[in-house]
Every structure is written in structure tokens, then in C-alpha cells.
PABADO-608041 format. One record per atom (N, C-alpha, C, O): residue in one letter; atom name; x, z, y; residue number from 1. Coordinates in Angstrom, 2 decimals, padded with zeros to 5 digits. Layout:
# PABADO-608041
<node code="A" site="CA" c1="X" c3="Z" c2="Y" pos="NUM"/>
...
***
This chain:
# PABADO-608041
<node code="M" site="N" c1="005.06" c3="074.25" c2="140.40" pos="1"/>
<node code="M" site="CA" c1="004.98" c3="073.57" c2="139.13" pos="1"/>
<node code="M" site="C" c1="004.96" c3="072.07" c2="139.41" pos="1"/>
<node code="M" site="O" c1="004.23" c3="071.59" c2="140.28" pos="1"/>
<node code="K" site="N" c1="005.77" c3="071.33" c2="138.65" pos="2"/>
<node code="K" site="CA" c1="005.78" c3="069.88" c2="138.74" pos="2"/>
<node code="K" site="C" c1="005.36" c3="069.31" c2="137.40" pos="2"/>
<node code="K" site="O" c1="005.99" c3="069.57" c2="136.38" pos="2"/>
<node code="V" site="N" c1="004.29" c3="068.52" c2="137.42" pos="3"/>
<node code="V" site="CA" c1="003.82" c3="067.91" c2="136.18" pos="3"/>
<node code="V" site="C" c1="003.43" c3="066.46" c2="136.44" pos="3"/>
<node code="V" site="O" c1="003.10" c3="066.07" c2="137.56" pos="3"/>
<node code="K" site="N" c1="003.47" c3="065.67" c2="135.37" pos="4"/>
<node code="K" site="CA" c1="003.02" c3="064.29" c2="135.42" pos="4"/>
<node code="K" site="C" c1="001.96" c3="064.12" c2="134.34" pos="4"/>
<node code="K" site="O" c1="002.21" c3="064.38" c2="133.17" pos="4"/>
<node code="L" site="N" c1="000.78" c3="063.68" c2="134.75" pos="5"/>
<node code="L" site="CA" c1="-000.32" c3="063.44" c2="133.83" pos="5"/>
<node code="L" site="C" c1="-000.46" c3="061.95" c2="133.62" pos="5"/>
<node code="L" site="O" c1="-000.54" c3="061.18" c2="134.58" pos="5"/>
<node code="E" site="N" c1="-000.47" c3="061.53" c2="132.37" pos="6"/>
<node code="E" site="CA" c1="-000.73" c3="060.14" c2="132.02" pos="6"/>
<node code="E" site="C" c1="-001.92" c3="060.11" c2="131.08" pos="6"/>
<node code="E" site="O" c1="-002.05" c3="060.95" c2="130.19" pos="6"/>
<node code="A" site="N" c1="-002.80" c3="059.13" c2="131.27" pos="7"/>
<node code="A" site="CA" c1="-003.97" c3="058.99" c2="130.41" pos="7"/>
<node code="A" site="C" c1="-004.19" c3="057.51" c2="130.12" pos="7"/>
<node code="A" site="O" c1="-003.94" c3="056.65" c2="130.96" pos="7"/>
<node code="R" site="N" c1="-004.67" c3="057.24" c2="128.91" pos="8"/>
<node code="R" site="CA" c1="-004.93" c3="055.86" c2="128.49" pos="8"/>
<node code="R" site="C" c1="-006.28" c3="055.83" c2="127.78" pos="8"/>
<node code="R" site="O" c1="-006.55" c3="056.66" c2="126.91" pos="8"/>
<node code="V" site="N" c1="-007.11" c3="054.87" c2="128.14" pos="9"/>
<node code="V" site="CA" c1="-008.41" c3="054.71" c2="127.48" pos="9"/>
<node code="V" site="C" c1="-008.19" c3="053.97" c2="126.17" pos="9"/>
<node code="V" site="O" c1="-007.60" c3="052.89" c2="126.15" pos="9"/>
<node code="R" site="N" c1="-008.67" c3="054.55" c2="125.07" pos="10"/>
<node code="R" site="CA" c1="-008.53" c3="053.94" c2="123.75" pos="10"/>
<node code="R" site="C" c1="-009.76" c3="053.12" c2="123.38" pos="10"/>
<node code="R" site="O" c1="-009.65" c3="052.09" c2="122.72" pos="10"/>
<node code="R" site="N" c1="-010.94" c3="053.59" c2="123.80" pos="11"/>
<node code="R" site="CA" c1="-012.18" c3="052.91" c2="123.39" pos="11"/>
<node code="R" site="C" c1="-013.28" c3="053.23" c2="124.40" pos="11"/>
<node code="R" site="O" c1="-013.33" c3="054.32" c2="124.95" pos="11"/>
<node code="V" site="N" c1="-014.15" c3="052.25" c2="124.62" pos="12"/>
<node code="V" site="CA" c1="-015.30" c3="052.44" c2="125.51" pos="12"/>
<node code="V" site="C" c1="-016.55" c3="052.01" c2="124.76" pos="12"/>
<node code="V" site="O" c1="-016.60" c3="050.91" c2="124.21" pos="12"/>
<node code="I" site="N" c1="-017.55" c3="052.87" c2="124.76" pos="13"/>
<node code="I" site="CA" c1="-018.87" c3="052.53" c2="124.21" pos="13"/>
<node code="I" site="C" c1="-019.86" c3="052.70" c2="125.35" pos="13"/>
<node code="I" site="O" c1="-020.01" c3="053.79" c2="125.89" pos="13"/>
<node code="Q" site="N" c1="-020.54" c3="051.60" c2="125.71" pos="14"/>
<node code="Q" site="CA" c1="-021.47" c3="051.65" c2="126.83" pos="14"/>
<node code="Q" site="C" c1="-022.89" c3="051.46" c2="126.33" pos="14"/>
<node code="Q" site="O" c1="-023.15" c3="050.60" c2="125.49" pos="14"/>
<node code="A" site="N" c1="-023.81" c3="052.26" c2="126.85" pos="15"/>
<node code="A" site="CA" c1="-025.23" c3="052.16" c2="126.56" pos="15"/>
<node code="A" site="C" c1="-025.97" c3="052.33" c2="127.89" pos="15"/>
<node code="A" site="O" c1="-026.11" c3="053.44" c2="128.39" pos="15"/>
<node code="G" site="N" c1="-026.44" c3="051.22" c2="128.44" pos="16"/>
<node code="G" site="CA" c1="-027.14" c3="051.28" c2="129.72" pos="16"/>
<node code="G" site="C" c1="-026.21" c3="051.75" c2="130.82" pos="16"/>
<node code="G" site="O" c1="-025.15" c3="051.18" c2="131.05" pos="16"/>
<node code="N" site="N" c1="-026.64" c3="052.81" c2="131.52" pos="17"/>
<node code="N" site="CA" c1="-025.83" c3="053.31" c2="132.64" pos="17"/>
<node code="N" site="C" c1="-024.87" c3="054.43" c2="132.23" pos="17"/>
<node code="N" site="O" c1="-024.30" c3="055.10" c2="133.09" pos="17"/>
<node code="L" site="N" c1="-024.68" c3="054.63" c2="130.92" pos="18"/>
<node code="L" site="CA" c1="-023.75" c3="055.63" c2="130.42" pos="18"/>
<node code="L" site="C" c1="-022.62" c3="054.97" c2="129.65" pos="18"/>
<node code="L" site="O" c1="-022.81" c3="053.93" c2="129.02" pos="18"/>
<node code="A" site="N" c1="-021.43" c3="055.57" c2="129.71" pos="19"/>
<node code="A" site="CA" c1="-020.29" c3="055.08" c2="128.95" pos="19"/>
<node code="A" site="C" c1="-019.56" c3="056.27" c2="128.36" pos="19"/>
<node code="A" site="O" c1="-019.34" c3="057.28" c2="129.03" pos="19"/>
<node code="L" site="N" c1="-019.17" c3="056.15" c2="127.10" pos="20"/>
<node code="L" site="CA" c1="-018.38" c3="057.15" c2="126.40" pos="20"/>
<node code="L" site="C" c1="-016.98" c3="056.58" c2="126.21" pos="20"/>
<node code="L" site="O" c1="-016.81" c3="055.53" c2="125.60" pos="20"/>
<node code="L" site="N" c1="-015.98" c3="057.28" c2="126.75" pos="21"/>
<node code="L" site="CA" c1="-014.59" c3="056.84" c2="126.63" pos="21"/>
<node code="L" site="C" c1="-013.85" c3="057.79" c2="125.71" pos="21"/>
<node code="L" site="O" c1="-014.04" c3="059.00" c2="125.76" pos="21"/>
<node code="T" site="N" c1="-013.00" c3="057.23" c2="124.86" pos="22"/>
<node code="T" site="CA" c1="-012.06" c3="058.01" c2="124.08" pos="22"/>
<node code="T" site="C" c1="-010.70" c3="057.78" c2="124.73" pos="22"/>
<node code="T" site="O" c1="-010.31" c3="056.64" c2="124.97" pos="22"/>
<node code="T" site="N" c1="-009.98" c3="058.86" c2="125.00" pos="23"/>
<node code="T" site="CA" c1="-008.72" c3="058.76" c2="125.75" pos="23"/>
<node code="T" site="C" c1="-007.57" c3="059.43" c2="125.00" pos="23"/>
<node code="T" site="O" c1="-007.79" c3="060.30" c2="124.15" pos="23"/>
<node code="E" site="N" c1="-006.35" c3="059.02" c2="125.33" pos="24"/>
<node code="E" site="CA" c1="-005.14" c3="059.73" c2="124.95" pos="24"/>
<node code="E" site="C" c1="-004.48" c3="060.19" c2="126.24" pos="24"/>
<node code="E" site="O" c1="-004.46" c3="059.44" c2="127.21" pos="24"/>
<node code="W" site="N" c1="-003.96" c3="061.41" c2="126.27" pos="25"/>
<node code="W" site="CA" c1="-003.36" c3="061.92" c2="127.48" pos="25"/>
<node code="W" site="C" c1="-002.09" c3="062.70" c2="127.16" pos="25"/>
<node code="W" site="O" c1="-001.88" c3="063.16" c2="126.04" pos="25"/>
<node code="S" site="N" c1="-001.24" c3="062.83" c2="128.17" pos="26"/>
<node code="S" site="CA" c1="-000.05" c3="063.67" c2="128.04" pos="26"/>
<node code="S" site="C" c1="000.26" c3="064.29" c2="129.40" pos="26"/>
<node code="S" site="O" c1="000.02" c3="063.70" c2="130.45" pos="26"/>
<node code="I" site="N" c1="000.80" c3="065.49" c2="129.35" pos="27"/>
<node code="I" site="CA" c1="001.26" c3="066.20" c2="130.54" pos="27"/>
<node code="I" site="C" c1="002.70" c3="066.63" c2="130.26" pos="27"/>
<node code="I" site="O" c1="002.97" c3="067.33" c2="129.29" pos="27"/>
<node code="V" site="N" c1="003.61" c3="066.20" c2="131.13" pos="28"/>
<node code="V" site="CA" c1="005.02" c3="066.54" c2="131.00" pos="28"/>
<node code="V" site="C" c1="005.50" c3="067.09" c2="132.34" pos="28"/>
<node code="V" site="O" c1="005.16" c3="066.55" c2="133.39" pos="28"/>
<node code="G" site="N" c1="006.26" c3="068.15" c2="132.29" pos="29"/>
<node code="G" site="CA" c1="006.79" c3="068.71" c2="133.53" pos="29"/>
<node code="G" site="C" c1="007.46" c3="070.04" c2="133.31" pos="29"/>
<node code="G" site="O" c1="007.92" c3="070.36" c2="132.21" pos="29"/>
<node code="T" site="N" c1="007.52" c3="070.83" c2="134.39" pos="30"/>
<node code="T" site="CA" c1="008.13" c3="072.15" c2="134.31" pos="30"/>
<node code="T" site="C" c1="007.25" c3="073.17" c2="135.03" pos="30"/>
<node code="T" site="O" c1="006.62" c3="072.86" c2="136.05" pos="30"/>
<node code="E" site="N" c1="007.23" c3="074.37" c2="134.49" pos="31"/>
<node code="E" site="CA" c1="006.53" c3="075.48" c2="135.13" pos="31"/>
<node code="E" site="C" c1="007.39" c3="075.99" c2="136.28" pos="31"/>
<node code="E" site="O" c1="008.55" c3="075.61" c2="136.39" pos="31"/>
<node code="P" site="N" c1="006.82" c3="076.86" c2="137.16" pos="32"/>
<node code="P" site="CA" c1="007.60" c3="077.39" c2="138.29" pos="32"/>
<node code="P" site="C" c1="008.90" c3="078.08" c2="137.88" pos="32"/>
<node code="P" site="O" c1="009.87" c3="078.06" c2="138.63" pos="32"/>
<node code="D" site="N" c1="008.92" c3="078.70" c2="136.69" pos="33"/>
<node code="D" site="CA" c1="010.14" c3="079.38" c2="136.22" pos="33"/>
<node code="D" site="C" c1="011.12" c3="078.44" c2="135.54" pos="33"/>
<node code="D" site="O" c1="012.15" c3="078.88" c2="135.02" pos="33"/>
<node code="G" site="N" c1="010.81" c3="077.12" c2="135.52" pos="34"/>
<node code="G" site="CA" c1="011.70" c3="076.14" c2="134.92" pos="34"/>
<node code="G" site="C" c1="011.41" c3="075.84" c2="133.46" pos="34"/>
<node code="G" site="O" c1="012.04" c3="074.95" c2="132.88" pos="34"/>
<node code="K" site="N" c1="010.47" c3="076.55" c2="132.86" pos="35"/>
<node code="K" site="CA" c1="010.13" c3="076.32" c2="131.45" pos="35"/>
<node code="K" site="C" c1="009.45" c3="074.95" c2="131.32" pos="35"/>
<node code="K" site="O" c1="008.57" c3="074.62" c2="132.11" pos="35"/>
<node code="P" site="N" c1="009.86" c3="074.15" c2="130.33" pos="36"/>
<node code="P" site="CA" c1="009.28" c3="072.82" c2="130.18" pos="36"/>
<node code="P" site="C" c1="007.83" c3="072.86" c2="129.69" pos="36"/>
<node code="P" site="O" c1="007.44" c3="073.75" c2="128.93" pos="36"/>
<node code="I" site="N" c1="007.06" c3="071.88" c2="130.14" pos="37"/>
<node code="I" site="CA" c1="005.67" c3="071.69" c2="129.69" pos="37"/>
<node code="I" site="C" c1="005.62" c3="070.33" c2="129.02" pos="37"/>
<node code="I" site="O" c1="006.06" c3="069.33" c2="129.59" pos="37"/>
<node code="N" site="N" c1="005.08" c3="070.28" c2="127.81" pos="38"/>
<node code="N" site="CA" c1="004.92" c3="069.02" c2="127.10" pos="38"/>
<node code="N" site="C" c1="003.66" c3="069.11" c2="126.24" pos="38"/>
<node code="N" site="O" c1="003.70" c3="069.60" c2="125.11" pos="38"/>
<node code="L" site="N" c1="002.54" c3="068.66" c2="126.78" pos="39"/>
<node code="L" site="CA" c1="001.26" c3="068.71" c2="126.09" pos="39"/>
<node code="L" site="C" c1="000.74" c3="067.29" c2="125.90" pos="39"/>
<node code="L" site="O" c1="001.00" c3="066.41" c2="126.72" pos="39"/>
<node code="N" site="N" c1="000.01" c3="067.07" c2="124.82" pos="40"/>
<node code="N" site="CA" c1="-000.65" c3="065.78" c2="124.64" pos="40"/>
<node code="N" site="C" c1="-001.86" c3="065.97" c2="123.75" pos="40"/>
<node code="N" site="O" c1="-001.96" c3="066.96" c2="123.02" pos="40"/>
<node code="G" site="N" c1="-002.77" c3="065.02" c2="123.81" pos="41"/>
<node code="G" site="CA" c1="-003.97" c3="065.11" c2="123.00" pos="41"/>
<node code="G" site="C" c1="-004.85" c3="063.90" c2="123.19" pos="41"/>
<node code="G" site="O" c1="-004.49" c3="062.92" c2="123.84" pos="41"/>
<node code="R" site="N" c1="-006.01" c3="064.00" c2="122.61" pos="42"/>
<node code="R" site="CA" c1="-007.04" c3="062.97" c2="122.72" pos="42"/>
<node code="R" site="C" c1="-008.30" c3="063.64" c2="123.23" pos="42"/>
<node code="R" site="O" c1="-008.58" c3="064.80" c2="122.91" pos="42"/>
<node code="G" site="N" c1="-009.06" c3="062.91" c2="124.02" pos="43"/>
<node code="G" site="CA" c1="-010.27" c3="063.50" c2="124.58" pos="43"/>
<node code="G" site="C" c1="-011.39" c3="062.49" c2="124.68" pos="43"/>
<node code="G" site="O" c1="-011.23" c3="061.32" c2="124.35" pos="43"/>
<node code="T" site="N" c1="-012.53" c3="062.97" c2="125.15" pos="44"/>
<node code="T" site="CA" c1="-013.70" c3="062.13" c2="125.38" pos="44"/>
<node code="T" site="C" c1="-014.21" c3="062.39" c2="126.78" pos="44"/>
<node code="T" site="O" c1="-014.12" c3="063.51" c2="127.30" pos="44"/>
<node code="V" site="N" c1="-014.75" c3="061.34" c2="127.38" pos="45"/>
<node code="V" site="CA" c1="-015.29" c3="061.41" c2="128.73" pos="45"/>
<node code="V" site="C" c1="-016.62" c3="060.65" c2="128.74" pos="45"/>
<node code="V" site="O" c1="-016.72" c3="059.57" c2="128.16" pos="45"/>
<node code="V" site="N" c1="-017.63" c3="061.22" c2="129.40" pos="46"/>
<node code="V" site="CA" c1="-018.90" c3="060.53" c2="129.60" pos="46"/>
<node code="V" site="C" c1="-019.00" c3="060.19" c2="131.09" pos="46"/>
<node code="V" site="O" c1="-018.86" c3="061.05" c2="131.95" pos="46"/>
<node code="L" site="N" c1="-019.27" c3="058.90" c2="131.37" pos="47"/>
<node code="L" site="CA" c1="-019.43" c3="058.42" c2="132.74" pos="47"/>
<node code="L" site="C" c1="-020.84" c3="057.90" c2="132.94" pos="47"/>
<node code="L" site="O" c1="-021.47" c3="057.42" c2="132.00" pos="47"/>
<node code="R" site="N" c1="-021.33" c3="057.99" c2="134.18" pos="48"/>
<node code="R" site="CA" c1="-022.65" c3="057.44" c2="134.54" pos="48"/>
<node code="R" site="C" c1="-022.44" c3="056.48" c2="135.70" pos="48"/>
<node code="R" site="O" c1="-021.79" c3="056.81" c2="136.68" pos="48"/>
<node code="S" site="N" c1="-023.01" c3="055.26" c2="135.58" pos="49"/>
<node code="S" site="CA" c1="-022.87" c3="054.29" c2="136.66" pos="49"/>
<node code="S" site="C" c1="-023.72" c3="054.71" c2="137.85" pos="49"/>
<node code="S" site="O" c1="-024.80" c3="055.28" c2="137.70" pos="49"/>
<node code="Q" site="N" c1="-023.19" c3="054.42" c2="139.06" pos="50"/>
<node code="Q" site="CA" c1="-023.85" c3="054.77" c2="140.31" pos="50"/>
<node code="Q" site="C" c1="-024.44" c3="053.51" c2="140.96" pos="50"/>
<node code="Q" site="O" c1="-024.10" c3="052.39" c2="140.57" pos="50"/>
<node code="F" site="N" c1="-025.32" c3="053.70" c2="141.93" pos="51"/>
<node code="F" site="CA" c1="-025.98" c3="052.58" c2="142.59" pos="51"/>
<node code="F" site="C" c1="-024.99" c3="051.64" c2="143.27" pos="51"/>
<node code="F" site="O" c1="-025.26" c3="050.44" c2="143.39" pos="51"/>
<node code="D" site="N" c1="-023.85" c3="052.16" c2="143.71" pos="52"/>
<node code="D" site="CA" c1="-022.86" c3="051.32" c2="144.41" pos="52"/>
<node code="D" site="C" c1="-021.91" c3="050.60" c2="143.45" pos="52"/>
<node code="D" site="O" c1="-020.99" c3="049.91" c2="143.90" pos="52"/>
<node code="G" site="N" c1="-022.12" c3="050.74" c2="142.13" pos="53"/>
<node code="G" site="CA" c1="-021.29" c3="050.07" c2="141.13" pos="53"/>
<node code="G" site="C" c1="-020.13" c3="050.91" c2="140.62" pos="53"/>
<node code="G" site="O" c1="-019.46" c3="050.51" c2="139.66" pos="53"/>
<node code="S" site="N" c1="-019.88" c3="052.06" c2="141.23" pos="54"/>
<node code="S" site="CA" c1="-018.82" c3="052.95" c2="140.75" pos="54"/>
<node code="S" site="C" c1="-019.33" c3="053.76" c2="139.56" pos="54"/>
<node code="S" site="O" c1="-020.52" c3="053.75" c2="139.25" pos="54"/>
<node code="W" site="N" c1="-018.41" c3="054.47" c2="138.91" pos="55"/>
<node code="W" site="CA" c1="-018.76" c3="055.32" c2="137.77" pos="55"/>
<node code="W" site="C" c1="-018.40" c3="056.76" c2="138.11" pos="55"/>
<node code="W" site="O" c1="-017.33" c3="057.01" c2="138.68" pos="55"/>
<node code="L" site="N" c1="-019.27" c3="057.70" c2="137.76" pos="56"/>
<node code="L" site="CA" c1="-019.08" c3="059.12" c2="138.01" pos="56"/>
<node code="L" site="C" c1="-018.87" c3="059.85" c2="136.68" pos="56"/>
<node code="L" site="O" c1="-019.66" c3="059.68" c2="135.75" pos="56"/>
<node code="M" site="N" c1="-017.81" c3="060.65" c2="136.59" pos="57"/>
<node code="M" site="CA" c1="-017.57" c3="061.43" c2="135.38" pos="57"/>
<node code="M" site="C" c1="-018.57" c3="062.59" c2="135.34" pos="57"/>
<node code="M" site="O" c1="-018.64" c3="063.38" c2="136.28" pos="57"/>
<node code="V" site="N" c1="-019.36" c3="062.69" c2="134.26" pos="58"/>
<node code="V" site="CA" c1="-020.34" c3="063.76" c2="134.16" pos="58"/>
<node code="V" site="C" c1="-019.95" c3="064.79" c2="133.10" pos="58"/>
<node code="V" site="O" c1="-020.38" c3="065.95" c2="133.18" pos="58"/>
<node code="I" site="N" c1="-019.15" c3="064.40" c2="132.11" pos="59"/>
<node code="I" site="CA" c1="-018.66" c3="065.33" c2="131.08" pos="59"/>
<node code="I" site="C" c1="-017.24" c3="064.92" c2="130.72" pos="59"/>
<node code="I" site="O" c1="-016.95" c3="063.74" c2="130.55" pos="59"/>
<node code="E" site="N" c1="-016.35" c3="065.91" c2="130.60" pos="60"/>
<node code="E" site="CA" c1="-015.00" c3="065.65" c2="130.11" pos="60"/>
<node code="E" site="C" c1="-014.66" c3="066.69" c2="129.05" pos="60"/>
<node code="E" site="O" c1="-014.82" c3="067.89" c2="129.27" pos="60"/>
<node code="N" site="N" c1="-014.20" c3="066.21" c2="127.91" pos="61"/>
<node code="N" site="CA" c1="-013.76" c3="067.09" c2="126.84" pos="61"/>
<node code="N" site="C" c1="-012.35" c3="066.66" c2="126.44" pos="61"/>
<node code="N" site="O" c1="-012.20" c3="065.69" c2="125.69" pos="61"/>
<node code="P" site="N" c1="-011.31" c3="067.34" c2="126.93" pos="62"/>
<node code="P" site="CA" c1="-009.94" c3="066.90" c2="126.66" pos="62"/>
<node code="P" site="C" c1="-009.47" c3="067.16" c2="125.24" pos="62"/>
<node code="P" site="O" c1="-008.34" c3="066.79" c2="124.90" pos="62"/>
<node code="W" site="N" c1="-010.28" c3="067.77" c2="124.39" pos="63"/>
<node code="W" site="CA" c1="-009.80" c3="068.15" c2="123.05" pos="63"/>
<node code="W" site="C" c1="-010.46" c3="067.38" c2="121.92" pos="63"/>
<node code="W" site="O" c1="-010.38" c3="067.81" c2="120.77" pos="63"/>
<node code="E" site="N" c1="-011.10" c3="066.25" c2="122.20" pos="64"/>
<node code="E" site="CA" c1="-011.62" c3="065.29" c2="121.22" pos="64"/>
<node code="E" site="C" c1="-012.50" c3="065.91" c2="120.13" pos="64"/>
<node code="E" site="O" c1="-012.30" c3="065.63" c2="118.95" pos="64"/>
<node code="L" site="N" c1="-013.44" c3="066.71" c2="120.52" pos="65"/>
<node code="L" site="CA" c1="-014.38" c3="067.26" c2="119.56" pos="65"/>
<node code="L" site="C" c1="-015.14" c3="066.16" c2="118.83" pos="65"/>
<node code="L" site="O" c1="-015.42" c3="066.29" c2="117.64" pos="65"/>
<node code="L" site="N" c1="-015.47" c3="065.07" c2="119.53" pos="66"/>
<node code="L" site="CA" c1="-016.24" c3="064.00" c2="118.91" pos="66"/>
<node code="L" site="C" c1="-015.50" c3="063.29" c2="117.81" pos="66"/>
<node code="L" site="O" c1="-016.12" c3="062.59" c2="117.01" pos="66"/>
<node code="N" site="N" c1="-014.18" c3="063.44" c2="117.72" pos="67"/>
<node code="N" site="CA" c1="-013.42" c3="062.78" c2="116.67" pos="67"/>
<node code="N" site="C" c1="-013.77" c3="063.33" c2="115.29" pos="67"/>
<node code="N" site="O" c1="-013.62" c3="062.61" c2="114.30" pos="67"/>
<node code="I" site="N" c1="-014.23" c3="064.58" c2="115.20" pos="68"/>
<node code="I" site="CA" c1="-014.54" c3="065.16" c2="113.90" pos="68"/>
<node code="I" site="C" c1="-016.03" c3="065.07" c2="113.56" pos="68"/>
<node code="I" site="O" c1="-016.44" c3="065.50" c2="112.49" pos="68"/>
<node code="L" site="N" c1="-016.82" c3="064.52" c2="114.45" pos="69"/>
<node code="L" site="CA" c1="-018.25" c3="064.41" c2="114.24" pos="69"/>
<node code="L" site="C" c1="-018.65" c3="062.96" c2="114.11" pos="69"/>
<node code="L" site="O" c1="-017.99" c3="062.08" c2="114.66" pos="69"/>
<node code="S" site="N" c1="-019.74" c3="062.69" c2="113.40" pos="70"/>
<node code="S" site="CA" c1="-020.32" c3="061.36" c2="113.43" pos="70"/>
<node code="S" site="C" c1="-021.01" c3="061.19" c2="114.77" pos="70"/>
<node code="S" site="O" c1="-021.56" c3="062.14" c2="115.31" pos="70"/>
<node code="L" site="N" c1="-020.97" c3="059.99" c2="115.30" pos="71"/>
<node code="L" site="CA" c1="-021.58" c3="059.70" c2="116.59" pos="71"/>
<node code="L" site="C" c1="-022.73" c3="058.74" c2="116.36" pos="71"/>
<node code="L" site="O" c1="-022.53" c3="057.65" c2="115.81" pos="71"/>
<node code="T" site="N" c1="-023.92" c3="059.12" c2="116.78" pos="72"/>
<node code="T" site="CA" c1="-025.08" c3="058.24" c2="116.69" pos="72"/>
<node code="T" site="C" c1="-025.74" c3="058.17" c2="118.06" pos="72"/>
<node code="T" site="O" c1="-026.13" c3="059.20" c2="118.61" pos="72"/>
<node code="L" site="N" c1="-025.87" c3="056.96" c2="118.60" pos="73"/>
<node code="L" site="CA" c1="-026.56" c3="056.75" c2="119.86" pos="73"/>
<node code="L" site="C" c1="-027.93" c3="056.16" c2="119.57" pos="73"/>
<node code="L" site="O" c1="-028.06" c3="055.26" c2="118.74" pos="73"/>
<node code="T" site="N" c1="-028.95" c3="056.68" c2="120.26" pos="74"/>
<node code="T" site="CA" c1="-030.31" c3="056.17" c2="120.09" pos="74"/>
<node code="T" site="C" c1="-030.85" c3="055.73" c2="121.44" pos="74"/>
<node code="T" site="O" c1="-030.40" c3="056.20" c2="122.49" pos="74"/>
<node code="N" site="N" c1="-031.82" c3="054.81" c2="121.41" pos="75"/>
<node code="N" site="CA" c1="-032.46" c3="054.40" c2="122.65" pos="75"/>
<node code="N" site="C" c1="-033.62" c3="055.36" c2="122.96" pos="75"/>
<node code="N" site="O" c1="-033.83" c3="056.32" c2="122.23" pos="75"/>
<node code="M" site="N" c1="-034.36" c3="055.08" c2="124.04" pos="76"/>
<node code="M" site="CA" c1="-035.44" c3="055.98" c2="124.48" pos="76"/>
<node code="M" site="C" c1="-036.55" c3="056.10" c2="123.44" pos="76"/>
<node code="M" site="O" c1="-037.29" c3="057.08" c2="123.45" pos="76"/>
<node code="K" site="N" c1="-036.68" c3="055.11" c2="122.55" pos="77"/>
<node code="K" site="CA" c1="-037.71" c3="055.15" c2="121.51" pos="77"/>
<node code="K" site="C" c1="-037.23" c3="055.86" c2="120.25" pos="77"/>
<node code="K" site="O" c1="-037.98" c3="056.00" c2="119.29" pos="77"/>
<node code="G" site="N" c1="-035.98" c3="056.30" c2="120.24" pos="78"/>
<node code="G" site="CA" c1="-035.44" c3="056.99" c2="119.08" pos="78"/>
<node code="G" site="C" c1="-034.80" c3="056.07" c2="118.06" pos="78"/>
<node code="G" site="O" c1="-034.38" c3="056.53" c2="117.00" pos="78"/>
<node code="N" site="N" c1="-034.71" c3="054.78" c2="118.35" pos="79"/>
<node code="N" site="CA" c1="-034.09" c3="053.84" c2="117.43" pos="79"/>
<node code="N" site="C" c1="-032.58" c3="053.94" c2="117.53" pos="79"/>
<node code="N" site="O" c1="-032.04" c3="054.03" c2="118.63" pos="79"/>
<node code="V" site="N" c1="-031.88" c3="053.93" c2="116.39" pos="80"/>
<node code="V" site="CA" c1="-030.43" c3="054.00" c2="116.38" pos="80"/>
<node code="V" site="C" c1="-029.87" c3="052.68" c2="116.89" pos="80"/>
<node code="V" site="O" c1="-030.21" c3="051.62" c2="116.37" pos="80"/>
<node code="I" site="N" c1="-029.01" c3="052.75" c2="117.92" pos="81"/>
<node code="I" site="CA" c1="-028.39" c3="051.55" c2="118.45" pos="81"/>
<node code="I" site="C" c1="-026.90" c3="051.47" c2="118.12" pos="81"/>
<node code="I" site="O" c1="-026.30" c3="050.39" c2="118.20" pos="81"/>
<node code="L" site="N" c1="-026.30" c3="052.59" c2="117.74" pos="82"/>
<node code="L" site="CA" c1="-024.90" c3="052.59" c2="117.32" pos="82"/>
<node code="L" site="C" c1="-024.66" c3="053.80" c2="116.45" pos="82"/>
<node code="L" site="O" c1="-025.05" c3="054.91" c2="116.80" pos="82"/>
<node code="K" site="N" c1="-024.01" c3="053.59" c2="115.32" pos="83"/>
<node code="K" site="CA" c1="-023.63" c3="054.71" c2="114.45" pos="83"/>
<node code="K" site="C" c1="-022.15" c3="054.58" c2="114.18" pos="83"/>
<node code="K" site="O" c1="-021.69" c3="053.58" c2="113.64" pos="83"/>
<node code="Q" site="N" c1="-021.39" c3="055.60" c2="114.56" pos="84"/>
<node code="Q" site="CA" c1="-019.92" c3="055.59" c2="114.42" pos="84"/>
<node code="Q" site="C" c1="-019.52" c3="056.71" c2="113.49" pos="84"/>
<node code="Q" site="O" c1="-019.72" c3="057.88" c2="113.82" pos="84"/>
<node code="P" site="N" c1="-018.96" c3="056.39" c2="112.32" pos="85"/>
<node code="P" site="CA" c1="-018.48" c3="057.47" c2="111.44" pos="85"/>
<node code="P" site="C" c1="-017.20" c3="058.09" c2="112.02" pos="85"/>
<node code="P" site="O" c1="-016.57" c3="057.49" c2="112.89" pos="85"/>
<node code="P" site="N" c1="-016.82" c3="059.28" c2="111.54" pos="86"/>
<node code="P" site="CA" c1="-015.58" c3="059.89" c2="112.02" pos="86"/>
<node code="P" site="C" c1="-014.40" c3="058.96" c2="111.76" pos="86"/>
<node code="P" site="O" c1="-014.37" c3="058.26" c2="110.75" pos="86"/>
<node code="S" site="N" c1="-013.42" c3="058.95" c2="112.69" pos="87"/>
<node code="S" site="CA" c1="-012.23" c3="058.10" c2="112.49" pos="87"/>
<node code="S" site="C" c1="-011.14" c3="058.86" c2="111.81" pos="87"/>
<node code="S" site="O" c1="-010.06" c3="058.31" c2="111.56" pos="87"/>
***
């Protein structure tokens, strides 16, 4: 199977050592039998910063479940720090 995956970050929301990314992706190629593959979608990714400055992916949802939900981020005291309505 030969495929090409392309991904683009649409939005980043960072809160402390966590970041929520909204992405657009596409996969184009052919299956082993020659049948074409052409998939695309939007997804969400949660990253956590590491001590060395890099970021580690801790959750990936390639089907953009968060797009249909309201997003509310709170701090450790329960105070709302960001409220994002559905887009």
C-alpha cells in the first residue's frame, strides 16, 4: 500500500503544559490491489509539554468530536479560563 498523509494545524489552544490542536488531514494513495484511497477530515490532538521542551501527544481523535461540543477549560480552582462555542 502506498499512501501520503498530509496534516495541517488549524488552531492551537494552550493552557499551562497542555495544548489542544485542531487539525485538517488527508490521506491519498492506493491499496495493494490498486484501488484508490482518498480520505480527509478534521481532528483534535492533545499534547503535553516535556521537561526537555518537546511536546508529547497524549490523545488523538482524528474525527473531530470536539467540533460538535462546547469546549470549556477550567483552572485547578474550577474557574473558567476559556469557553469556546461549537464552530
